[in-house]
N, C-alpha and C positions, 0 to 999 in steps of 0.2 A: 566463389572465387575460382579463377581458371586453375587448372591443375598444371603441374611442371611441364608435361609433354605439350599441352596446347599453348601455354605461354611461350615456350621455346619455338614451337612452330610458327606462331604469329610473328614473333620477334624475327625469326629466319625469313619469313615471307617478306616483311618490309625490307630486310637487307637486300635480298635478291631482286626485289622490284628496283631499288636504287642501282644495282648493278645492271639490270635489264636497260635502265634508261642510259647507262654509260655505254652500252653496246649499241643501243639505237642511235645515239648521237654520234658515235664513231662511224656508224654505217652512213649517216647523213654528211659526215665530213665536218661536224661541229666540235672540234676539239675543246673549245673553251666550255660548252655545256657538258661535255663528257667528264671534264676535269672536275667541274662543280658537283656533279652527281656522285662522283667517286669520293669527294670530300664528304658529302652527306652520308654515303655508305659507311665510310670510316667512322664518322662522328656516331652514327646509330650503333655500330658494332662495338666501339670502345667506350662510349659514355652513357647511352641510353639503356642497354641492356646487355646481358650475356647469354649466349646460346651456343658456346662451344668453339666458336671460330677464333683463332688468334692471329691468322695471316691468310691471305688470298693472293697467291702468285698470279693467277689468271688475271685478276683486276690490276695488279701492279704491271702487268705486261701491257695492258692498254695505255697505262700512263707513261711506260717506256717507249711505246709506239709514238706517242705525242711528243716526247722529249727528243727522240732521234731526228725528228723533222726540223728541230730548232738548229740555227748555226752555232758553231762552236769556235770561239776565238782562240789564237794561239796563247799559250801559257806565258806569262811574263815572270821570269825567274828573279828572285832578290839578288842583287849583285854583292851586298854585304849586309852585315847585322844579324839579328836574331832570326831564327826560323819564324815563320808567320803562321798563326793558327787562326782560322776564322770560325767563330761559333755562330751557329744558325738556330735561332729560336723562332717559334711561331709568334708568341707574345710573352711579355713579362708581366709580373704582378707585384703588388707591394707586399703581399704575404705569400707569395708562391715558393715552395720548396726548391723547384728547380731553377727559379730565378736566383735565389741566394747560392745554389750550388754553383751556377756559371760565374757569378760575381767572385766567390771565394776561390774558384780555380784560377781566375785571372790574377787575383791579389797575391796568391801563393807562388805563381809561376812567372810573374812578369819579368823577372831578371833574366830568365832563360829563353823565353820566347815572346814574340810580340802577339798580343791577343786583340783581335778586332771582332765585332758582333754585327750580324745582320738579322733584323726582325721581318718575317715575311708577312705577318697580319697583325700588326699592333693597332688595336681598336681603342683600348683605353689609353689614358695618359701614361706617359713613361715614367717609372719610378725614378726620382731624382738621384737617390743613392746609387742606383745601379748605373746611370749615365755618367755620373761623376767618376765612379770607379773605373770604368772603361777608359775614359779620357785621361785621367790622372796617371794610369799605368801605361800611357803611350799608344792606346789602340784607337781605332775609329769605330763609330757607331753610325750604321746605316739603317734607316727604317723605310721599308718599301711601302708605296702607296697602297693602302688596304682596299682602296676601291678600284685599283687597276685590275684588269683580267689576270687569272691565274697563270695562263700561258706566258704573258708578258713579264709577270714577276719571276717565273722560271728562268726566262731568258736573261733578266737582269741579274738574278742570282748566279747564273753560269758565268756571266761576263765578270762579276765582281770577284767570284773565285779564281778564275783564270788569271786576274789582274793582281790580286792582293793576298793569295793564299799558298801555302805549301801543304798544309793539312786542314781538313774540314771536320768539325765536330758538330753532329746534329743533335740538338736538344728539343727538336720539334715536337709539337703535340701528335698523339697517334694518328689523327684523321688528316694530317697536313700532306697534301698532294704535290706541293710545289717542289720540294726536294727531289722527289722521284723524277719528275720531268727535268729537272735541272742537271742531275747527274746520270741521265740515261745514256751517256757516251763515255768512252774511255779516255778521252783527251783532257780530263780534269784531274785535280789533285786527289789523293786517297781520302776516303770518307770514313769516318769513325762515328758509330752511332750509339748515343748514350741511352741505355734502356731503363728509362726512369719509370716505366709502366710495365714491368715484367709479367704481369698476370693478365694483361689486356690485349685486345686486338691492336695491332699497329702496322703502319706502312713503312718500308724501308729495308726489308730483308734482301731484296734484289740488288740494292746498291751499297750495302754495308760491307766494306772491306774488313772491318773489325767491329765487334760489338763489346761495349763496356757494360758489365753487369755490376750491381752493388752487393749482391749476396749470393750465396751458394745455390740456393733454391732457385733464384732468378736464372743463374747460369744453366742450371739443369733444364729449365723449360726453353731457354734460348737453344740448346743443343738438340734436346729430344723433341720438342714440340714445334720449333720453328725451322729445324734443319739446318741451323747456323753453327758450324764447328769452331770458327774463329772467334773466340770470346775470352776476355780477360776480366778479372774482378778488379774494380777500382773503387775503394771505399769512398764514402761521401766526405768531401772536404768541410772542415769546421772552422778553420782559422789558424792564426800564426802562434800557436802555443808550443811550448817546449817542456820537457820533463824538469828542467830547472826552474820553470816559472812557479810562482807561489798562486796558483789559481784555484786552490782547493775549495774554499768557501768565501763568500763575500764578507765584508766587515760586519761587525756587530751593529753598527749604526744604521746600515742599509737594511738588515734584518728587523730591527725594532721599528723602523719608519714603515716598512711595507706590512708588518703585522698590525701596526696601529691603524693603518689605513683599511685594512680588511677587517678590523674588529676581532683579532685573534690574540689571546694572551700570550705572553712571552714564553711561559713554560710549557705551552701545549706542543704536542707532537703534530706536525702538519704533513699531510700527504699531498702530492701534486700529481695530476694527470693532465695531459695536452692532447688535442686531436680535433679534427673536424667533427661536429655534432652526429653526423650519420654514421661514424665509425663506431658509436657506442649503442646503437640500435640493437635491442636483444635479438639473438638468433638461437633457436631451439633452448638448450639449457644454459646458454652463456649470456647472461644479463649483468653487465657492469655495475649499473646503478643498484641492483639488489645486493650485489657483493659489497658495494660501498657502504650500504646501510649496515651490513653485517660487521664490517670492519669498525665502523664508528661506534656501533653499540658495544662491541668487545672492547674498545679503547674510549672509555668515557671522557678523556681529557684530549682527544684528538680532534682534528679538523681535516676536511678534504677541500682542496681548491681545484676546481676543474676549468682550465682554459680552452675555450671552444664552444662548448654547449652553454646555452643561456638558461637563466633561471625561469624556466617555464615547462609545462607538461610534467613528464615523470621526474625531471630534475627538481622542479619546485615542490612536488609532492614528498620527494625524498628528503629534501631540506627540511620540510616541516616536521616530518617523523623523527629527524635528528636534532630538533631544537635549533635550526639554522647553522649547524656545524658543516653542512655540505654547501659550498659557495660556489656556484656556476657563474662565471665572470663573463661568458661570451668571448668573442674574438679579440686578440691583441696582437699588435705588431712587435712588441718587445717582451719577451718572456723573462728577462734577467730579474726584474723585481720579484716575480713569483718564485724563481730559483732561490733568491735570497731568503725568502720566508719559509721555504719548505725544508722538511728533514728527509723525506722519502719520496721516491717516484714510483708511481704505479702505471705500468703499461696498460693502456685500454685494451678492451676486447669487445666484440669478436674481431675488431679490425684495429691494430695498433698503428701508431705513427712512429716509423723508425727514426727519423730525424730528431723528433721531439725527445725520444729516449736518449739518444746520443748526446744531444745538447744538455739534457738534465745531468747525465753522467760526467760530462766534461765540467760542469759546474760543481762536482763533488757530491752529488746525490746518490745514494745507493738506490739500486732500482730492483723493483719486483716484476719479472717478466710475466707475460700473459699466460694463462693455462694453455696446455696442448690441446689444439683442435683436431679435427678429423684430416686436416691438411696443414701445410706450412704457409698458406696464403696470408693469413691474418696476423701473423707473428713476424717479428724482426729476428732474422738470423745474421749475424755479422761476426767478423773475425775478432772484434774486440769484445764481445759479450758471449762467445762460445762456452766459456768456462762457467758461466752463470746457470744454474739449474733452472728448468722450466717446471712449474707446477703441473701435476699430471690432470688436475680438474680444478673447478672453481673453489671447491672446499679446501684444497691444499694451497691455492692462491691466497685466499682469506688468512689462513693459518700462518702463512710466510710474512704477510703484511703485519699481522698482529705480533708475531714474534720479533720482527725487526723494530716495531714500535717501542718494545719494552727493552731494547739492548742499545743503549746510547753508544757504548764503546764499539760495538759490532757496526753500527751505522757509519762511523767515522772511518773505520778500517776498511769496510767494504766500498764506502765511497772513493777513498784514496786510490784503491787498487783499480777500480773501474776507471777512474780518471786517467790513471797512467796507461792503461791499455788503450783507451780511446785516443789519447795523444800519440801513442806509437803508431796507430794506423790512420788517424783522420787529420792530423794536425802538422803544420810545418814540415821538417825534414822527413818525418815518417811518412806523411802522405806523398811527398815528392818522390821517395823511393818507389812506391807503388806506380806513381806516374812514369817513372823511368822504364819499368818493366812493360808498361803499355806502349811507350815509344818504340821499344825494341821489336815490338810485334806489329807495328804499322808498316804495310807494304809500301814499295816506292811508287807505285802506280795504282790507278783505278781500274776495276773490272766491273762487269755485270755478271750477276750470279743467278743460277737456276736452283732455287730452294725447294724441298720437299717436305713441307710441314705435315704434322700429324695432330690429331686432336689431343687436348689435355687429358690427364687421367680422369676416370669416371669420378672419383671422389671430389677432384677439384672443380670439375664441371658441375656436379651436384651442388656443392656448397656455393659457388659463385651465382648459379642461377637462383638458388633458394635466398641468398642475401638479397639480390637485386629484386626479386619478387616480393619479398616482405617489405622492402623499402617502398616499392610502388603501392602496396596495399595500404601502407600507413599514410601516404601523401595523396591517396585517391587515384582511381584509374586515369592514366594519362592520355593525352591526345598525341600520339606518336608522331603523326604527320604534321600537327600543328607545331611540335617542337622542332622537327627538321626544317619546316619552312622558316621558323623563327630564327634558328641558326643561320640559315641562308641569308636572311635579311640582315642579321647582326654582323655577318662576315662580308657584307656587300657581294653576295653570290646569288643574284636573282636566277632561278632555274626555270625553264620552261618545260611543259609537259606535266604529267601527274599520274594518278593511280590508273594503271592500265588494267585490262580485262582480267589477267591473271591474278593480281593482288585483289581486285574487287570480288572475284569468285571465292578466293580464299578466305577473304574476310566474312562473306555471306555463309560460306559452308561451316566455319568455326563458330559463327554466331548460332547457327541451327544446332550444332552440337553442344553448345555450352551456354547456360544461362542459370542464374541464381536469383533468389527472391529479391535481393537488392537491386537487380537489373544492372550491376556494375559493368559486366562484360558488354551486354547489349549498348549501354551508353558508350563504352569504349570504342566498339566497332563503328557505331553511328557517327561518333564525333570525328573519327578519321576521315569519313567520307564527307562529312559536312565541312571540315577544313579544306579539303581538296576542292570542293565545290565552290567554296569562296575564291580560292585561288584561281580556279578556272574562270570564274566571272571577272576577276580583275584582268586576266589575260585574254579575255573575250573569246575563250575556247568553249563555244556554246555546246558542242557535241559532248564534250566531257562533263560540263555542268549538268545536262540532261540526264547522262548516264549515272552520275553520283546521286542525283535527286531521286531517280527511280530506285536506286539501291537502298536509299534512305527510307523510302516509303515501305519497301519490303520488310525493313528492320523494325521500324517503329512509326507507323502512318500518322499518328495523332500528336506527334511531338511538336513543341514550339519551334525547333530548328527547321523542320519541314515547312512550317507556315512562312518563316522567314525566307526560305529559299524559294518559295512559290513565285514571289515577285520577280527575282532575277530570271527564273525560268520562263515566265510570261514575257519578260523583256527580250529574252534571247529569240523569241518567236516573232514579235511585233515591233520591236525597236524601242529604245529608251523614251522617246518622246511620247509615243503612244502609251507607254506603261505608265507614265507620269499623268497623262490625262485620265487613264482608268483609275489610278489612285485618287485623283482629285474627285472623279465622280463618286467613288466609294465613300470618301469623306462627306461629300454633299448629301448623299442619300442617308447617312447616319446623322446628319444634322451637325456636323463638325466643321462645315466649310462657311465661307463668307456668304452673304446674301445673294451675290452675283453667281448664277449657276455656271459650272464649268462648261466650256464648249468642247464636245467630243464629235469629231468628224470621222 
């Protein structure tokens, strides 16, 4: 297996290859291809891997250069009525947390401001509840054509903003380059950036007049690591509840119905945890599934319901060990039935789900926070749960869960207190008070900023790199280039060009340094070049195809992939028609052809 240093070096090499392609296309005057390669660079840095980079002002400056060349229409002021907020999202999802956040913001604040939404790259079908919420509360919903060039979409966004907005709120994906180009000039409304990926690389520091962070640790990273001082904490909005509402627990009938559906006795103590499956993958000594087995063994009448993970792999094995008392249900759109059935919420680790914890607390469930890790990255820190103690290790976490299971009165008292603090900060008038603080900090105009980011602390870099590397090792060594090209195809971003000499040399050098008995790194490096060779063939870039083929021969000369590439390479020398004739002759000589001998001239 690759060590951490080589893993980070390879990830960094792929990123800088994408950046070089940005510069090369800028040199050629091809702004659209430059923007597409910048999108892929951002995707690789934020989604594929982690190698210490959370911002790149030099790359943003290239996008600003593209944006400055676009025309800027005059701003159209609203003559009367509510101030206009325009929320900009890359894409919405039926189960996406940031989608629900935007919808709840609109539903809580629609009486004070008019909220409209622009989607810059909506490929999937639009969630109907999101669309209805925007329209029902007096806003407009604009979906830009995802197949249109990025530069054209940036110009469309600038025109929409100048015509229909007084304030812009960015909820965009970390890799979205459209907003940078759209707000590269000062004649547009102020821009507020919602930092929903506070531990990841993202674009936007150069155009953000104000950053909204959800938690204290995220705000510290914004200021210290991204060089952005203008930050305000805005809690995640959860709905229109108040302290006078009776929302502590669902009615008894709902509880009985859901427990009967799950096959859980009425008198059992039920633990609940919610999160994406990858968030529960064990890291070092932090293994949630193993801790769950300990809890269930210590509480013979208890059950654990996990929403997100499916009943397979280590989850299925753990369920068998506990006699079926661990129930992994897979993904769900509505968590309320599970809240009704549960008694205690367990925050997952090594990477918890903050919104899921808050929603469980709002339903009146007492919560056991995740154990303290080497960093704050995997844990939820929030104004409403600061008073809750965090277990110092996994053993203390198990003990806290077992103690809570044995104390019915404490569960009710702790659930009510947590519910009240969450309502104070995340719901109704309490959340709107936080929003008013945000509004007081929004400047009257938009500026472009020169940021000086620095690297994350060493402990956070080590943790993120190790978690990502372990995830990759479980799923198999990936084809990085294949994934980048697939993203480009999915987002309608066909890119020209490919692996350059510098990246090819880096791949070959690291291949020579690292190999194990499984051959995983060898396959990894080879597959990158094979993927690029196939793209080169599709683009009829024969020179690049041959270079990739020769590099593949140096790595693994007898592989099946090389035999498959040999045909396109021959075609690159003699033409597709002659290559077809040679293949027909080969089949004939093998006795696989029709009786009529192929004619080769």
